C-alpha positions as CSV (number, residue, x, y, z in Angstrom):
1,M,42.2,61.1,-16.5
2,S,45.9,60.7,-17.1
3,A,46.7,62.8,-14.0
4,A,44.4,60.7,-11.8
5,L,45.9,57.4,-13.1
6,A,49.4,58.8,-12.5
7,R,48.4,59.4,-8.8
8,F,46.9,55.9,-8.5
9,A,50.2,54.4,-9.9
10,A,52.3,56.5,-7.5
11,G,50.1,55.3,-4.6
12,K,50.4,51.7,-5.8
13,V,46.7,51.1,-5.7
14,D,45.5,47.5,-5.8
15,A,42.2,48.1,-7.6
16,I,40.5,50.7,-9.7
17,V,36.7,51.3,-10.0
18,V,35.5,52.5,-13.4
19,D,32.1,54.2,-13.4
20,G,31.0,54.3,-17.0
21,G,30.4,52.4,-20.2
22,D,32.5,50.7,-22.8
23,G,34.0,54.0,-24.0
24,T,35.1,55.0,-20.5
25,I,36.7,51.6,-19.9
26,R,38.5,51.8,-23.3
27,D,40.0,55.2,-22.3
28,V,41.0,54.0,-18.8
29,I,42.8,50.8,-20.0
30,T,44.5,52.7,-22.8
31,V,45.8,55.6,-20.7
32,A,46.6,53.3,-17.7
33,A,49.1,51.3,-19.7
34,E,51.4,54.3,-19.7
35,H,51.3,54.6,-15.9
36,F,51.3,50.9,-15.0
37,P,54.0,49.4,-17.3
38,A,54.2,46.2,-15.2
39,G,50.5,45.6,-15.5
40,L,47.2,47.2,-14.5
41,P,45.7,46.6,-11.1
42,R,42.4,44.7,-11.0
43,L,39.4,46.6,-12.2
44,A,35.8,46.9,-11.1
45,V,33.1,48.2,-13.5
46,V,30.0,50.2,-12.6
47,P,28.0,50.0,-15.9
48,S,26.6,53.5,-16.3
49,G,27.3,54.1,-20.0
50,K,25.1,54.1,-23.1
51,T,26.7,50.8,-24.1
52,N,27.9,48.3,-21.5
53,A,29.0,45.2,-23.6
54,L,32.0,44.4,-21.3
55,A,29.8,44.5,-18.2
56,F,27.3,42.2,-19.9
57,D,30.0,39.8,-20.8
58,L,31.3,39.8,-17.2
59,G,27.8,39.2,-15.8
60,I,27.6,42.5,-14.0
61,P,24.0,43.6,-13.4
62,R,22.8,46.9,-15.0
63,D,21.8,48.2,-11.6
64,W,25.2,47.6,-10.0
65,T,26.3,50.4,-7.8
66,L,29.6,51.6,-6.4
67,D,28.8,50.0,-3.1
68,D,28.2,46.7,-4.9
69,A,31.6,47.0,-6.7
70,L,33.4,47.8,-3.4
71,A,31.8,44.8,-1.8
72,T,32.9,42.5,-4.6
73,I,36.5,43.8,-4.4
74,A,36.5,42.6,-0.8
75,T,35.6,39.0,-2.0
76,G,38.4,38.9,-4.6
77,R,36.3,37.2,-7.3
78,V,37.6,38.1,-10.7
79,S,37.1,37.1,-14.3
80,R,39.9,37.6,-16.9
81,R,39.5,39.3,-20.3
82,A,42.3,40.2,-22.8
83,P,41.7,43.5,-24.5
84,I,42.3,44.1,-28.2
85,E,45.4,46.3,-28.7
86,I,45.6,48.4,-31.9
87,T,48.8,50.0,-33.0
88,R,49.7,51.9,-36.2
89,A,52.5,50.8,-38.5
90,D,53.8,54.4,-38.8
91,G,53.7,55.0,-35.0
92,A,51.8,58.3,-35.7
93,A,49.4,57.6,-32.8
94,P,49.7,55.7,-29.5
95,M,48.2,52.3,-29.0
96,V,44.5,52.0,-28.1
97,R,42.9,49.2,-26.2
98,G,39.3,48.0,-26.2
99,F,37.1,45.0,-26.6
100,L,35.0,45.4,-29.8
101,F,36.6,46.5,-33.1
102,G,34.6,47.1,-36.3
103,A,35.2,48.4,-39.8
104,G,33.1,48.7,-43.0
105,A,29.4,48.7,-42.3
106,F,30.1,48.6,-38.6
107,V,31.3,52.2,-38.8
108,K,28.1,53.3,-40.5
109,A,25.9,51.3,-38.1
110,T,27.7,52.9,-35.1
111,A,26.9,56.3,-36.5
112,L,23.3,55.3,-36.7
113,A,23.4,54.1,-33.1
114,Q,24.8,57.4,-31.9
115,G,22.0,59.2,-33.7
116,V,19.5,57.0,-32.0
117,H,21.1,57.7,-28.6
118,R,20.7,61.4,-29.3
119,L,17.0,60.7,-29.9
120,G,16.8,59.3,-26.4
121,A,17.0,55.5,-27.0
122,F,19.5,53.6,-25.0
123,R,21.1,50.2,-24.6
124,G,19.1,47.3,-26.2
125,L,16.6,49.5,-27.9
126,A,19.3,51.6,-29.6
127,V,21.1,48.4,-30.7
128,A,17.9,46.9,-32.1
129,M,17.0,50.2,-34.0
130,S,20.5,50.4,-35.4
131,I,20.6,46.8,-36.6
132,G,17.2,47.3,-38.2
133,A,18.3,50.4,-40.1
134,A,21.5,48.7,-41.2
135,I,19.6,45.7,-42.5
136,A,17.3,47.9,-44.4
137,Q,20.2,49.7,-46.1
138,T,21.8,46.4,-46.9
139,M,18.8,44.6,-48.2
140,F,16.7,47.1,-50.0
141,A,19.3,49.7,-51.4
142,G,20.5,49.5,-55.0
143,S,23.8,48.1,-56.1
144,G,25.5,51.5,-56.0
145,N,24.6,52.0,-52.3
146,P,27.8,52.5,-50.2
147,W,26.6,50.0,-47.6
148,R,26.5,47.2,-50.2
149,Q,29.7,48.2,-52.0
150,G,31.8,47.7,-48.9
151,E,35.4,48.9,-48.5
152,R,38.7,47.8,-49.7
153,M,40.7,46.1,-47.0
154,R,44.1,44.3,-47.0
155,I,44.5,41.6,-44.3
156,D,48.0,40.0,-43.7
157,L,47.5,36.8,-41.8
158,Q,50.1,35.1,-39.5
159,D,50.5,32.2,-41.9
160,G,51.7,34.5,-44.6
161,R,48.5,34.7,-46.6
162,I,47.5,38.1,-47.9
163,L,43.8,38.8,-48.5
164,E,42.9,42.0,-50.4
165,H,39.4,42.6,-51.6
166,R,36.2,44.5,-50.7
167,L,34.5,43.6,-47.4
168,Y,31.1,44.6,-46.4
169,L,32.0,44.2,-42.7
170,M,34.8,43.2,-40.4
171,I,34.5,42.9,-36.7
172,A,36.8,41.5,-34.0
173,S,36.3,41.0,-30.3
174,T,37.8,39.3,-27.2
175,L,34.4,39.3,-25.5
176,E,32.8,35.9,-24.9
177,R,29.1,37.0,-24.8
178,L,27.5,39.9,-26.6
179,P,24.2,41.7,-25.7
180,L,20.9,40.5,-27.1
181,G,22.3,37.0,-27.3
182,L,24.1,37.8,-30.6
183,K,26.8,35.2,-31.6
184,P,28.4,36.6,-34.8
185,F,31.6,34.7,-34.0
186,G,29.9,31.4,-33.5
187,R,30.3,29.3,-30.3
188,V,31.2,31.0,-27.1
189,R,35.0,30.9,-26.5
190,T,38.0,32.9,-25.3
191,G,40.5,34.7,-27.5
192,L,40.5,37.2,-30.4
193,K,37.7,36.3,-32.8
194,L,37.1,37.7,-36.3
195,L,34.2,37.9,-38.7
196,G,34.6,39.2,-42.2
197,V,31.7,39.5,-44.7
198,D,32.4,39.8,-48.4
199,A,30.9,42.7,-50.3
200,P,28.2,42.8,-51.5
201,P,26.7,40.6,-48.8
202,R,24.8,37.6,-50.2
203,R,21.5,36.0,-49.2
204,V,21.0,38.3,-46.3
205,L,17.5,37.1,-45.3
206,L,18.8,33.6,-45.0
207,T,22.3,34.2,-43.6
208,L,21.7,36.9,-41.0
209,P,19.5,34.9,-38.6
210,A,21.9,31.9,-38.8
211,L,25.0,34.1,-38.4
212,L,23.7,36.0,-35.4
213,A,22.5,32.8,-33.8
214,G,26.0,31.4,-33.9
215,S,25.6,28.8,-36.7
216,E,28.9,27.4,-37.9
217,K,27.5,25.6,-41.0
218,D,29.9,25.6,-43.9
219,W,27.4,27.1,-46.3
220,L,27.9,30.4,-44.5
221,R,31.6,30.4,-45.5
222,R,30.7,29.6,-49.1
223,A,28.2,32.5,-49.1
224,G,31.1,34.9,-48.1
225,Y,30.8,34.9,-44.3
226,H,34.3,34.1,-42.8
227,R,35.2,33.5,-39.2
228,G,38.6,32.9,-37.5
229,D,40.6,33.0,-34.4
230,V,44.0,34.8,-34.3
231,E,46.6,36.2,-31.9
232,R,47.3,39.1,-34.2
233,L,46.9,40.3,-37.8
234,D,47.9,43.3,-39.9
235,V,45.1,45.2,-41.6
236,T,45.1,48.1,-44.0
237,L,41.8,50.0,-44.1
238,D,40.8,52.7,-46.7
239,G,38.1,53.8,-44.3
240,G,38.0,54.3,-40.6
241,F,37.3,51.9,-37.7
242,I,35.4,51.8,-34.5
243,L,36.7,50.7,-31.1
244,D,34.1,50.5,-28.3
245,G,32.0,53.2,-29.9
246,E,34.7,55.6,-30.8
247,A,35.6,56.4,-34.4
248,Y,39.3,56.4,-35.5
249,E,41.0,57.0,-38.8
250,G,42.0,53.9,-40.9
251,G,45.4,53.1,-42.3
252,A,47.9,50.3,-41.7
253,L,47.1,48.7,-38.3
254,T,48.1,45.8,-36.2
255,I,45.3,44.2,-34.3
256,A,46.4,41.9,-31.5
257,K,45.2,40.1,-28.4
258,G,46.7,42.0,-25.4
259,T,47.7,41.1,-21.9
260,P,44.7,39.8,-20.0
261,L,43.1,42.1,-17.3
262,D,41.3,41.0,-14.2
263,F,37.8,42.3,-13.5
264,F,36.0,41.9,-10.3
265,V,32.7,40.1,-10.8
266,P,29.6,39.3,-8.7
């Protein structure tokens, strides 16, 4: 991939077509940053992966083909999305870029989803099965269950506040719409959005439907479900994290809204 992107940069291409899912797009925009330091060319997506959350957000049909993508490039219609950029405080690994970050129970749920994919379920079915399994672990397991215990996380906010306690879940995204109509961040809006859930999660039967439907009632915050909008924050994770389906080691990280990218859309 790096060699191909280097050739594209040398040839000063105006557009790149990515045939794949969220993970392929993550890899392309991460590696491409090295070869296009002045900014990436416009991108077209052919959604052929197991998960295609970015394509869904952009309004790209599941049956879109390469011919469709090329025809849309000719029209010049684009929609802009800023990726999440994740860097390590120790500089031990290069920056990675993507659109959906998760830690805590999100890591465990992603492992379940990947197992479901191996059983032959894809897209919405896999998501639904994974959510169902995660809810069962959360609601019906004992107090010592690792899902309910959460993970210790330290969050350094831009206003100087430091939050350090156990969270059941932390997710962040710059996507505006998620598959299945889920709205964990509340109302549809641009920017880097966060959701943190205290451990152990409380009143799950009551809060989960309201949370996923996008309710912004204050009782959710009082029950330990916290939302926010940031440009960047520093996080220290005892466990790992997921970025667009790929697992990474935890540690001291900076999570930031990156430079917006232009995607061709129907």
